[in-house]
C-alpha positions as CSV (number, residue, x, y, z in Angstrom):
1,X,5.5,7.4,-19.8
2,X,6.4,8.0,-16.5
3,X,9.5,10.2,-17.1
4,X,7.6,11.9,-20.2
5,X,5.1,12.9,-17.8
6,X,7.8,13.6,-15.1
7,X,9.7,15.8,-17.7
8,X,7.0,17.7,-19.2
9,X,5.9,18.9,-15.2
10,X,10.0,19.6,-14.3
11,X,9.6,22.0,-17.5
12,X,5.8,23.5,-17.7
13,X,5.1,26.8,-16.2
14,X,1.2,26.4,-14.3
15,X,-1.6,28.5,-16.3
16,X,-2.3,30.5,-13.2
17,X,-6.3,30.7,-14.6
18,X,-6.4,27.5,-13.8
19,X,-8.3,26.0,-10.9
20,X,-7.5,25.1,-6.8
21,X,-8.5,21.6,-7.8
22,X,-5.8,21.6,-10.9
23,X,-2.8,22.9,-8.8
24,X,-3.5,20.2,-6.4
25,X,-3.7,17.2,-8.7
26,X,-0.4,18.4,-9.8
27,X,0.8,18.3,-6.4
28,X,-0.5,15.3,-5.9
29,X,1.3,14.0,-10.0
30,X,4.5,15.3,-8.6
31,X,4.9,13.8,-5.3
32,X,4.0,10.4,-6.9
33,X,6.5,10.8,-9.2
34,X,9.5,11.7,-5.7
35,X,9.0,15.7,-7.1
36,X,9.4,18.4,-3.9
37,X,6.6,20.0,-4.7
38,X,7.9,22.9,-2.9
39,X,10.9,23.6,-5.3
40,X,11.0,20.8,-7.7
41,X,9.2,22.6,-10.9
42,X,8.6,26.2,-11.6
43,X,6.1,26.5,-9.1
44,X,5.5,26.0,-6.3
45,X,2.5,23.6,-5.9
46,X,1.7,24.0,-2.2
47,X,2.3,27.5,-1.7
48,X,-0.5,28.3,-4.6
49,X,-2.7,25.9,-2.4
50,X,-2.1,28.2,1.0
51,X,-2.4,31.2,-1.0
52,X,-5.9,30.0,-1.9
53,X,-6.7,29.9,1.7
54,X,-9.5,32.7,3.1
55,X,-9.1,31.2,7.0
56,X,-11.7,28.4,6.7
57,X,-11.6,26.6,3.5
58,X,-9.5,26.7,0.6
59,X,-10.8,28.0,-2.8
60,X,-14.5,28.2,-3.9
61,X,-16.7,28.7,-0.9
62,X,-19.2,27.5,-3.1
63,X,-17.1,24.1,-3.2
64,X,-16.1,21.3,-1.3
65,X,-13.5,18.8,-3.6
66,X,-11.2,21.6,-3.3
67,X,-11.3,21.6,0.4
68,X,-11.2,17.8,-0.4
69,X,-8.2,17.2,-2.6
70,X,-6.1,20.5,-1.0
71,X,-6.0,17.5,1.9
72,X,-3.6,14.8,0.4
73,X,-0.8,16.8,-0.4
74,X,-0.9,19.4,2.3
75,X,-0.4,16.1,4.4
76,X,2.1,15.1,2.3
77,X,3.9,17.6,1.6
78,X,4.6,18.1,5.8
79,X,1.5,19.5,7.9
80,X,-0.4,17.7,10.7
81,X,-3.6,18.5,12.5
82,X,-0.6,20.8,14.5
83,X,-2.3,23.1,11.8
84,X,-4.2,25.1,12.4
85,X,-5.2,25.0,8.5
86,X,-5.1,21.3,8.3
87,X,-8.2,21.2,11.5
88,X,-10.0,24.1,9.6
89,X,-10.2,22.3,6.2
90,X,-11.2,19.3,7.9
91,X,-14.1,20.6,9.9
92,X,-15.3,22.1,6.6
93,X,-15.5,19.3,4.6
94,X,-17.4,17.5,7.4
95,X,-19.5,20.9,7.8
96,X,-20.6,19.9,3.9
97,X,-21.7,16.2,5.0
98,X,-25.5,15.4,4.3
99,X,-27.7,14.1,6.8
100,X,-27.5,11.1,4.7
101,X,-24.3,10.3,4.9
102,X,-22.5,12.1,1.3
103,X,-20.8,15.0,0.0
104,X,-23.1,15.5,-2.9
105,X,-22.4,11.5,-4.8
106,X,-20.6,8.8,-4.2
107,X,-17.9,9.7,-6.1
108,X,-16.4,12.5,-4.3
109,X,-18.2,10.8,-0.9
110,X,-15.2,8.7,-1.7
111,X,-12.9,10.9,-1.8
112,X,-13.5,13.1,0.9
113,X,-13.6,8.9,3.5
114,X,-9.9,9.1,1.3
115,X,-8.8,12.7,2.9
116,X,-10.4,12.3,6.1
117,X,-9.0,8.8,6.8
118,X,-5.8,10.2,5.8
119,X,-6.1,12.8,8.5
120,X,-7.3,10.7,11.1
121,X,-4.1,7.9,10.0
122,X,-1.8,11.0,10.2
123,X,-2.2,11.7,13.5
124,X,-1.1,15.2,16.4
125,X,-5.4,15.9,15.5
126,X,-7.0,17.2,18.6
127,X,-9.4,15.0,20.2
128,X,-12.8,16.9,19.4
129,X,-11.5,16.6,15.4
130,X,-10.8,13.0,15.6
131,X,-14.0,12.4,17.1
132,X,-16.1,14.3,14.5
133,X,-13.9,12.5,11.7
134,X,-15.1,9.2,13.1
135,X,-18.3,9.9,13.3
136,X,-18.5,11.3,9.9
137,X,-17.0,8.5,8.6
138,X,-19.0,6.1,10.0
139,X,-22.3,8.0,8.6
140,X,-20.4,8.0,5.5
141,X,-19.4,4.3,5.5
142,X,-23.2,3.9,5.6
143,X,-23.8,5.4,2.7
144,X,-21.6,3.6,0.5
145,X,-22.7,0.9,1.7
146,X,-26.4,1.6,1.3
147,X,-24.9,3.0,-2.5
148,X,-23.9,-0.2,-4.3
149,X,-25.8,-2.3,-6.5
150,X,-26.9,-5.8,-6.6
151,X,-24.1,-6.3,-9.3
152,X,-21.1,-5.0,-6.2
153,X,-20.8,-2.2,-8.1
154,X,-21.7,1.2,-7.2
155,X,-23.6,3.8,-9.3
156,X,-23.9,0.7,-12.4
157,X,-20.3,2.4,-13.6
158,X,-16.7,1.5,-13.8
159,X,-15.5,5.1,-12.4
160,X,-17.7,5.3,-9.0
161,X,-16.8,1.9,-8.0
162,X,-13.0,2.1,-8.3
163,X,-13.5,5.8,-6.4
164,X,-15.6,3.2,-4.1
165,X,-12.6,0.3,-3.9
166,X,-10.4,3.5,-2.5
167,X,-12.7,4.5,-0.3
168,X,-13.0,0.9,1.4
169,X,-9.4,0.7,1.1
170,X,-9.3,3.9,3.3
171,X,-11.9,2.4,5.8
172,X,-8.8,-0.1,6.3
173,X,-11.6,-2.7,5.0
174,X,-11.6,-6.0,3.1
175,X,-12.9,-4.8,-0.4
176,X,-13.9,-8.3,-0.9
177,X,-16.3,-8.4,2.4
178,X,-18.6,-5.8,0.7
179,X,-20.9,-7.6,-1.3
180,X,-24.8,-7.2,-2.0
181,X,-26.5,-10.0,-3.8
182,X,-23.1,-12.4,-3.3
183,X,-20.9,-9.4,-5.7
184,X,-18.1,-7.7,-4.3
185,X,-16.3,-4.4,-5.9
186,X,-14.3,-6.0,-7.8
187,X,-16.3,-9.0,-9.4
188,X,-18.1,-5.8,-10.5
189,X,-15.1,-4.4,-12.4
190,X,-14.1,-7.7,-13.6
191,X,-17.1,-8.0,-15.8
192,X,-16.3,-4.5,-17.3
């Protein structure tokens, strides 16, 4: 299955009418398959993602999921906090966080936690943006913790719980330690 997917992506031309998140997902998939997203296919995915940057954010200015998911392939493709585009995108993501610590729902909040954690761990960020990320992650963590159901899950479904598990790992915490009513996310997933 891995080889079939790789062969498909190597020969597939990207539909230019697709969304920026489609580009980001393809770039991440290529990287997971050890394919260079710049030159390993018919499409230079990183350049296409970069071309959607307007000086402050990536893609649609009314959305922020396209910015969250741009962080993963850009950091993995060699961009860092030394590149102004990364700082701008991170600041944009943080500016969209609500007072309760979320980015609207559990899934997107978990994605934002993963992106911000990756950026923080990647280093080369200035002290100002590192402090903003730390503060943002703390209130996002509190939101996530307060969103956990008594079943140990999140949003009463496996998808949101899986997203939350990824965020907990990105926060360098033990998933089994996130309990509510004696249940952790793994207990919830196992029950499904």
